[in-house]
N, CA, C and O of each residue as an XYZ file, in Angstrom:
324
protein
N     175.315     34.524    -59.244
C     176.035     35.253    -58.267
C     175.197     35.135    -56.861
O     175.809     35.530    -55.869
N     173.979     34.681    -56.678
C     173.409     34.471    -55.589
C     173.999     33.200    -54.760
O     173.970     33.015    -53.543
N     174.561     32.355    -55.821
C     175.027     31.080    -55.216
C     176.259     31.528    -54.221
O     176.383     31.115    -53.068
N     177.095     32.397    -54.841
C     178.411     32.700    -54.222
C     177.994     33.611    -52.875
O     178.682     33.491    -51.862
N     177.041     34.372    -52.890
C     176.653     35.143    -51.677
C     176.096     34.199    -50.625
O     176.293     34.440    -49.434
N     175.357     33.052    -51.049
C     174.925     32.151    -49.987
C     176.042     31.511    -49.381
O     176.051     31.386    -48.156
N     176.984     31.090    -50.073
C     178.249     30.409    -49.577
C     179.060     31.417    -48.617
O     179.502     31.098    -47.513
N     179.165     32.487    -49.122
C     179.801     33.333    -48.266
C     179.145     33.701    -47.005
O     179.826     33.941    -46.007
N     177.901     33.757    -46.991
C     177.183     34.064    -45.708
C     177.134     32.736    -44.944
O     177.259     32.702    -43.720
N     176.947     31.627    -45.708
C     177.263     30.346    -44.823
C     178.454     30.192    -44.144
O     178.451     29.639    -43.044
N     179.625     30.665    -44.719
C     180.876     30.486    -44.162
C     181.015     31.553    -43.111
O     181.615     31.231    -42.085
N     180.545     32.777    -43.219
C     180.631     33.771    -42.228
C     179.950     33.181    -40.948
O     180.511     33.150    -39.853
N     178.641     32.697    -41.200
C     177.957     32.092    -40.074
C     178.553     31.067    -39.438
O     178.452     31.028    -38.212
N     179.246     30.096    -40.094
C     180.014     28.960    -39.510
C     181.292     29.541    -38.827
O     181.728     29.059    -37.781
N     181.827     30.518    -39.416
C     183.044     31.089    -38.661
C     182.662     31.853    -37.424
O     183.388     31.780    -36.432
N     181.522     32.615    -37.418
C     180.944     33.195    -36.197
C     180.650     32.303    -35.157
O     180.935     32.596    -33.995
N     180.076     31.182    -35.471
C     179.581     30.220    -34.518
C     180.899     29.556    -33.906
O     181.005     29.427    -32.687
N     181.779     29.188    -34.677
C     183.001     28.546    -34.231
C     183.745     29.470    -33.229
O     184.189     28.984    -32.188
N     183.899     30.834    -33.522
C     184.555     31.753    -32.674
C     183.697     31.958    -31.309
O     184.299     32.137    -30.250
N     182.462     31.933    -31.350
C     181.654     32.067    -30.126
C     181.879     30.782    -29.344
O     181.953     30.919    -28.123
N     181.999     29.571    -29.839
C     182.047     28.432    -29.054
C     183.551     28.018    -28.499
O     183.760     27.214    -27.590
N     184.529     28.729    -29.233
C     185.829     28.763    -28.875
C     186.055     29.656    -27.701
O     186.785     29.307    -26.773
N     185.353     30.962    -27.736
C     185.375     31.825    -26.611
C     184.724     31.256    -25.409
O     185.262     31.427    -24.315
N     183.558     30.559    -25.515
C     182.862     29.920    -24.451
C     183.833     28.985    -23.925
O     184.109     29.135    -22.735
N     184.438     28.007    -24.585
C     185.540     27.079    -24.205
C     186.461     27.556    -23.194
O     186.683     27.017    -22.109
N     187.058     28.786    -23.724
C     188.054     29.312    -22.881
C     187.525     29.900    -21.632
O     188.113     29.711    -20.567
N     186.445     30.604    -21.709
C     185.799     31.283    -20.618
C     185.491     30.383    -19.433
O     185.717     30.694    -18.263
N     184.914     29.151    -19.873
C     184.417     28.231    -18.853
C     185.636     27.056    -18.644
O     185.390     25.950    -18.162
N     186.900     27.455    -19.058
C     188.046     26.562    -18.701
C     187.948     25.022    -19.142
O     188.332     24.086    -18.441
N     187.410     24.917    -20.332
C     187.316     23.566    -20.933
C     188.512     22.770    -21.290
O     188.528     21.552    -21.468
N     189.631     23.688    -21.386
C     190.960     23.243    -21.812
C     191.913     23.248    -20.586
O     193.130     23.257    -20.771
N     191.381     23.242    -19.331
C     192.203     23.414    -18.144
C     192.937     22.115    -17.919
O     194.135     22.220    -17.657
N     192.384     20.847    -17.983
C     192.836     19.847    -17.503
C     192.838     18.633    -18.702
O     192.194     17.589    -18.590
N     193.598     18.945    -19.744
C     193.488     17.820    -21.045
C     194.011     16.569    -20.624
O     193.633     15.621    -21.312
N     194.958     16.244    -19.460
C     195.289     14.904    -19.352
C     194.202     14.099    -18.641
O     194.017     12.918    -18.932
N     193.534     14.689    -17.776
C     192.371     14.082    -17.222
C     191.324     13.681    -18.211
O     190.768     12.586    -18.123
N     191.035     14.578    -19.187
C     190.048     14.477    -20.060
C     190.377     13.232    -21.118
O     189.561     12.458    -21.618
N     191.710     13.269    -21.295
C     192.389     12.098    -22.266
C     192.088     10.586    -21.736
O     191.949      9.587    -22.442
N     192.029     10.662    -20.404
C     191.870      9.291    -19.534
C     190.395      8.933    -19.406
O     190.071      7.781    -19.119
N     189.550      9.833    -19.601
C     188.267      9.469    -19.182
C     187.425      8.464    -20.089
O     186.409      7.922    -19.654
N     187.846      8.278    -21.211
C     187.237      7.028    -22.136
C     187.768      5.747    -21.683
O     187.188      4.702    -21.976
N     188.936      5.764    -20.920
C     189.477      4.456    -20.530
C     188.934      4.175    -19.066
O     189.213      3.056    -18.635
N     188.275      4.927    -18.311
C     187.829      4.776    -17.086
C     186.732      3.605    -17.115
O     186.005      3.493    -18.102
N     186.625      2.759    -16.053
C     185.650      1.930    -15.862
C     184.325      2.453    -15.418
O     184.201      3.004    -14.325
N     183.249      2.275    -16.319
C     181.971      2.996    -15.979
C     180.871      1.937    -16.310
O     181.098      1.061    -17.145
N     179.799      2.013    -15.718
C     178.689      1.245    -15.894
C     178.169      1.506    -17.332
O     178.220      2.629    -17.834
N     177.650      0.390    -17.995
C     177.374      0.576    -19.381
C     176.038      1.619    -19.421
O     175.181      1.635    -18.537
N     176.031      2.421    -20.534
C     175.114      3.449    -20.660
C     173.718      2.816    -21.015
O     173.680      1.857    -21.787
N     172.480      3.379    -20.420
C     171.391      2.878    -20.744
C     170.985      3.090    -22.165
O     171.503      4.005    -22.805
N     170.103      2.311    -22.693
C     169.754      2.399    -24.077
C     169.015      3.733    -24.525
O     168.129      4.242    -23.838
N     169.414      4.206    -25.624
C     168.885      5.619    -25.983
C     167.476      5.574    -26.405
O     166.999      4.861    -27.287
N     166.874      6.429    -25.658
C     165.283      6.593    -25.952
C     165.019      7.901    -26.722
O     165.461      8.993    -26.364
N     164.311      7.705    -27.739
C     163.953      8.960    -28.493
C     162.963      9.845    -27.855
O     161.790      9.472    -27.807
N     163.295     10.912    -27.388
C     162.288     11.861    -26.854
C     161.784     12.659    -28.033
O     162.310     12.666    -29.146
N     160.619     13.385    -27.640
C     160.006     14.265    -28.600
C     161.101     15.318    -28.999
O     161.322     15.579    -30.182
N     161.704     15.848    -28.073
C     162.936     16.959    -28.352
C     163.917     16.448    -29.475
O     164.233     17.080    -30.483
N     164.330     15.210    -29.121
C     165.294     14.558    -30.158
C     164.834     14.522    -31.500
O     165.541     14.858    -32.449
N     163.407     14.034    -31.622
C     162.762     13.831    -32.944
C     162.796     15.248    -33.644
O     163.265     15.409    -34.771
N     162.295     16.185    -32.931
C     162.240     17.543    -33.530
C     163.483     18.071    -33.894
O     163.558     18.721    -34.938
N     164.569     17.876    -33.126
C     165.878     18.278    -33.438
C     166.369     17.606    -34.809
O     166.899     18.293    -35.682
N     166.163     16.217    -34.953
C     166.435     15.500    -36.070
C     165.742     16.118    -37.420
O     166.288     16.271    -38.512
N     164.498     16.406    -37.084
C     163.500     16.875    -38.250
C     164.072     18.070    -38.622
O     164.216     18.222    -39.835
N     164.479     19.067    -37.808
C     164.992     20.480    -38.235
C     166.200     20.094    -39.077
O     166.427     20.647    -40.153
N     166.902     19.222    -38.617
C     168.298     18.991    -39.334
C     168.010     18.440    -40.745
O     168.563     18.911    -41.738
N     167.089     17.383    -40.799
C     166.889     17.073    -42.122
C     166.176     17.935    -43.012
O     166.276     17.735    -44.222
N     165.443     18.905    -42.557
C     164.831     20.003    -43.322
C     165.940     21.002    -43.676
O     165.910     21.558    -44.774
N     166.884     21.246    -42.826
C     168.100     22.240    -43.278
C     168.918     21.592    -44.249
O     169.433     22.243    -45.159
N     169.095     20.235    -44.117
C     170.035     19.670    -45.082
C     169.336     19.520    -46.423
O     169.941     19.566    -47.494
N     168.008     19.335    -46.300
C     167.189     19.213    -47.702
C     167.263     20.656    -48.357
O     167.389     20.739    -49.579
N     167.189     21.749    -47.601
C     167.134     23.108    -48.093
C     168.455     23.298    -48.764
O     168.505     23.718    -49.920
N     169.723     22.948    -47.952
C     170.872     23.155    -48.688
C     171.258     22.381    -49.793
O     172.130     22.748    -50.581
N     170.612     21.275    -49.884
C     170.909     20.355    -51.197
C     170.114     20.921    -52.215
O     170.567     20.921    -53.359
N     168.909     21.443    -51.968
C     168.030     21.942    -52.859
C     168.678     23.304    -53.552
O     168.603     23.552    -54.755
N     169.252     24.041    -52.676
C     170.097     25.285    -53.121
C     171.180     25.005    -54.028
O     171.352     25.674    -55.048
N     171.961     23.980    -53.671
C     172.953     23.485    -54.503
C     172.545     22.950    -55.919
O     173.164     23.220    -56.948
N     171.510     22.215    -55.854
C     170.969     21.583    -57.125
C     170.370     22.735    -57.949
O     170.662     22.814    -59.142
N     169.589     23.586    -57.407
C     168.927     24.797    -58.292
C     170.039     25.644    -58.852
O     169.910     26.110    -59.984
N     171.163     25.887    -58.114
C     172.073     26.802    -58.470
C     173.018     26.117    -59.507
O     173.690     26.793    -60.285
N     173.048     24.770    -59.494
C     173.913     24.079    -60.522
C     173.084     24.158    -61.809
O     173.637     24.302    -62.899
N     171.785     24.066    -61.678
C     170.863     23.946    -63.001
C     170.945     25.395    -63.680
O     171.204     25.512    -64.877
N     170.719     26.443    -62.876
C     170.703     27.805    -63.616
C     172.024     28.223    -63.586
O     172.345     29.293    -64.103
């Protein structure tokens, strides 16, 4: 039963985050000029500099890995019990 509660909570959290992001996008007028945004990948631009791993990026990737490991552990243990 706790497995179902976890997934319901996970779904509710994801739905709430998506709703907040959609409200932010409308409030900041992200959808105002879709034609201009569609042409941006085709514009000539200087090549991007190589990506350098900063400490913040490494910490973010580490948190992502820990979160995914916790999610995988929950799924495995709930399947066993």
